[in-house]
Structures are given as C-alpha cells and as structure tokens.
Backbone as CSV, one residue per row, in Angstrom:
resi,resn,N_x,N_y,N_z,CA_x,CA_y,CA_z,C_x,C_y,C_z
1,UNK,38.860,31.713,-31.797,38.514,32.406,-33.033,39.049,33.825,-32.962
2,UNK,39.372,34.377,-34.102,39.854,35.752,-34.175,38.752,36.712,-33.760
3,UNK,39.064,38.000,-33.696,38.010,38.954,-33.356,36.935,38.904,-34.437
4,UNK,35.702,39.069,-34.033,34.565,38.917,-34.926,34.459,40.137,-35.835
5,UNK,34.395,39.899,-37.135,34.294,40.970,-38.120,32.871,41.053,-38.668
6,UNK,32.611,42.096,-39.431,31.313,42.226,-40.091,31.081,41.063,-41.057
7,UNK,32.148,40.616,-41.698,32.036,39.480,-42.615,31.620,38.218,-41.859
8,UNK,32.187,38.027,-40.675,31.801,36.889,-39.837,30.320,36.973,-39.468
9,UNK,29.874,38.176,-39.140,28.472,38.351,-38.785,27.547,38.068,-39.964
10,UNK,27.970,38.461,-41.158,27.168,38.160,-42.349,27.067,36.652,-42.579
11,UNK,28.179,35.970,-42.432,28.158,34.515,-42.575,27.225,33.897,-41.537
12,UNK,27.292,34.392,-40.321,26.427,33.922,-39.237,24.960,34.200,-39.567
13,UNK,24.689,35.397,-40.029,23.330,35.818,-40.348,22.696,34.915,-41.408
14,UNK,23.494,34.494,-42.366,22.989,33.649,-43.450,23.195,32.154,-43.186
15,UNK,23.598,31.813,-41.956,23.738,30.411,-41.579,24.873,29.697,-42.297
16,UNK,25.945,30.420,-42.586,27.059,29.849,-43.328,28.320,29.687,-42.484
17,UNK,28.153,29.645,-41.172,29.299,29.434,-40.294,29.327,27.979,-39.835
18,UNK,30.519,27.536,-39.468,30.641,26.196,-38.903,30.071,26.205,-37.490
19,UNK,29.909,25.033,-36.921,29.395,24.943,-35.551,30.315,25.683,-34.588
20,UNK,31.617,25.525,-34.763,32.590,26.186,-33.898,32.520,27.705,-34.056
21,UNK,32.407,28.174,-35.299,32.302,29.616,-35.542,31.013,30.171,-34.925
22,UNK,29.921,29.440,-35.114,28.632,29.867,-34.558,28.715,30.018,-33.052
23,UNK,29.309,29.028,-32.388,29.451,29.086,-30.935,30.289,30.284,-30.504
24,UNK,31.379,30.528,-31.219,32.257,31.651,-30.876,31.547,32.983,-31.085
25,UNK,30.801,33.097,-32.168,30.086,34.339,-32.448,29.000,34.566,-31.408
26,UNK,28.249,33.531,-31.081,27.185,33.682,-30.086,27.733,34.047,-28.716
27,UNK,28.870,33.490,-28.350,29.513,33.847,-27.090,29.948,35.313,-27.111
28,UNK,30.546,35.730,-28.235,30.983,37.121,-28.369,29.787,38.077,-28.340
29,UNK,28.678,37.679,-28.950,27.486,38.531,-28.959,26.931,38.732,-27.554
30,UNK,27.056,37.727,-26.712,26.573,37.838,-25.334,27.393,38.830,-24.521
31,UNK,28.662,39.002,-24.899,29.572,39.838,-24.114,29.776,41.233,-24.693
32,UNK,29.469,41.415,-25.967,29.838,42.657,-26.660,28.597,43.325,-27.262
33,UNK,28.132,44.407,-26.606,26.936,45.100,-27.077,27.147,45.729,-28.447
34,UNK,28.330,46.232,-28.721,28.553,46.871,-30.024,28.502,45.835,-31.143
35,UNK,28.959,44.635,-30.851,28.871,43.552,-31.835,27.407,43.188,-32.072
36,UNK,26.623,43.153,-31.010,25.189,42.879,-31.135,24.506,43.972,-31.960
37,UNK,24.901,45.221,-31.763,24.337,46.321,-32.548,24.674,46.176,-34.029
38,UNK,25.908,45.740,-34.315,26.293,45.505,-35.713,25.427,44.415,-36.337
39,UNK,25.206,43.346,-35.583,24.373,42.260,-36.081,22.946,42.742,-36.326
40,UNK,22.419,43.543,-35.422,21.065,44.076,-35.591,20.974,44.954,-36.829
41,UNK,21.991,45.765,-37.072,22.023,46.626,-38.253,22.083,45.785,-39.534
42,UNK,22.922,44.760,-39.524,23.009,43.879,-40.692,21.687,43.145,-40.931
43,UNK,21.048,42.731,-39.848,19.761,42.047,-39.961,18.702,42.978,-40.549
44,UNK,18.642,44.205,-40.062,17.694,45.187,-40.591,17.965,45.470,-42.061
45,UNK,19.226,45.606,-42.414,19.591,45.877,-43.807,19.168,44.731,-44.712
46,UNK,19.413,43.509,-44.266,19.012,42.341,-45.048,17.500,42.323,-45.235
47,UNK,16.767,42.592,-44.181,15.306,42.596,-44.255,14.793,43.663,-45.219
48,UNK,15.413,44.829,-45.210,15.009,45.900,-46.124,15.341,45.551,-47.575
49,UNK,16.475,44.931,-47.789,16.851,44.540,-49.154,15.918,43.476,-49.718
50,UNK,15.391,42.621,-48.853,14.517,41.549,-49.318,13.191,42.074,-49.856
51,UNK,12.767,43.265,-49.435,11.488,43.785,-49.909,11.620,44.681,-51.142
52,UNK,12.842,45.004,-51.526,13.054,45.841,-52.704,12.820,45.005,-53.953
53,UNK,12.089,45.570,-54.891,11.802,44.894,-56.144,12.710,45.479,-57.222
54,UNK,13.656,44.683,-57.678,14.563,45.117,-58.723,14.001,44.699,-60.071
55,UNK,13.702,45.669,-60.907,13.157,45.366,-62.215,13.558,46.488,-63.163
56,UNK,14.138,46.139,-64.310,14.530,47.194,-65.246,13.294,47.813,-65.901
57,UNK,13.433,49.047,-66.317,12.328,49.706,-67.011,12.178,49.113,-68.406
58,UNK,10.999,49.286,-68.967,10.735,48.814,-70.335,11.688,49.476,-71.320
59,UNK,11.969,50.751,-71.116,12.892,51.469,-71.995,14.278,50.828,-71.975
60,UNK,14.761,50.477,-70.793,16.078,49.839,-70.687,16.108,48.501,-71.417
61,UNK,15.064,47.708,-71.230,15.001,46.409,-71.895,14.973,46.594,-73.407
62,UNK,14.158,47.525,-73.884,14.078,47.771,-75.331,15.406,48.256,-75.897
63,UNK,16.111,49.114,-75.168,17.424,49.592,-75.626,18.423,48.447,-75.739
64,UNK,18.402,47.550,-74.785,19.299,46.396,-74.821,18.970,45.501,-76.001
65,UNK,17.689,45.262,-76.232,17.280,44.420,-77.361,17.660,45.051,-78.695
66,UNK,17.490,46.371,-78.826,17.881,47.067,-80.063,19.391,46.953,-80.283
67,UNK,20.147,47.132,-79.229,21.602,47.030,-79.326,22.014,45.622,-79.749
68,UNK,21.379,44.631,-79.153,21.701,43.246,-79.499,21.344,42.958,-80.947
69,UNK,20.201,43.455,-81.382,19.782,43.246,-82.770,20.765,43.899,-83.732
70,UNK,21.199,45.101,-83.416,22.157,45.819,-84.259,23.485,45.060,-84.308
71,UNK,23.924,44.551,-83.178,25.176,43.791,-83.115,25.104,42.533,-83.963
72,UNK,23.972,41.843,-83.938,23.795,40.630,-84.742,23.827,40.971,-86.218
73,UNK,23.197,42.077,-86.597,23.194,42.497,-87.996,24.612,42.812,-88.476
74,UNK,25.427,43.396,-87.610,26.803,43.750,-87.978,27.686,42.535,-88.189
75,UNK,27.439,41.458,-87.468,28.304,40.282,-87.588,27.734,39.230,-88.532
76,UNK,26.479,39.378,-88.918,25.883,38.400,-89.818,26.388,38.614,-91.240
77,UNK,26.720,37.513,-91.949,27.177,37.671,-93.339,26.020,38.138,-94.238
78,UNK,26.360,38.947,-95.199,25.363,39.443,-96.156,25.218,38.418,-97.256
79,UNK,23.969,38.076,-97.610,23.706,37.098,-98.672,23.378,37.766,-99.948
C-alpha cells in the first residue's frame, strides 16, 4: 500500500477500508507514532462533531419561507 494519508485514516476510522487496506493501516499505526497521533486527532474531531447540534435559527427559517413565497408569487400566473 502507498504511504498512509489522512484520507486513508478517515476511511479507516469510518470502517470504509478493504481488509487489505485495514491490515496495512494497522501495521503502519504500530510502527509510526505520528500516524497514530493523526488518527487520534481525527478520532477526537469526529467525536466532537457528533455532539454539535446543527439547527437554523427561527429567523433564518422564516426568511427562507418568505423568499420562497415571494418567488412563487412572481412565477404564478395572475388570474
């Protein structure tokens, strides 16, 4: 396998590597402390992102709805 990249570690972290890739990454992690540190950082980042609650404000939602309503009025034929 090529040298292990951050992208490879992300795939590994999310269980999206093949068996061969997994074996190569795990072998590299045993030998390379800096690679292990990168994996730990990615793991911590993933864990922190999982607890963040993404939710738009009521004002943002209302602005989007007003814009959509205005757009519909502009394209609707007048009777």
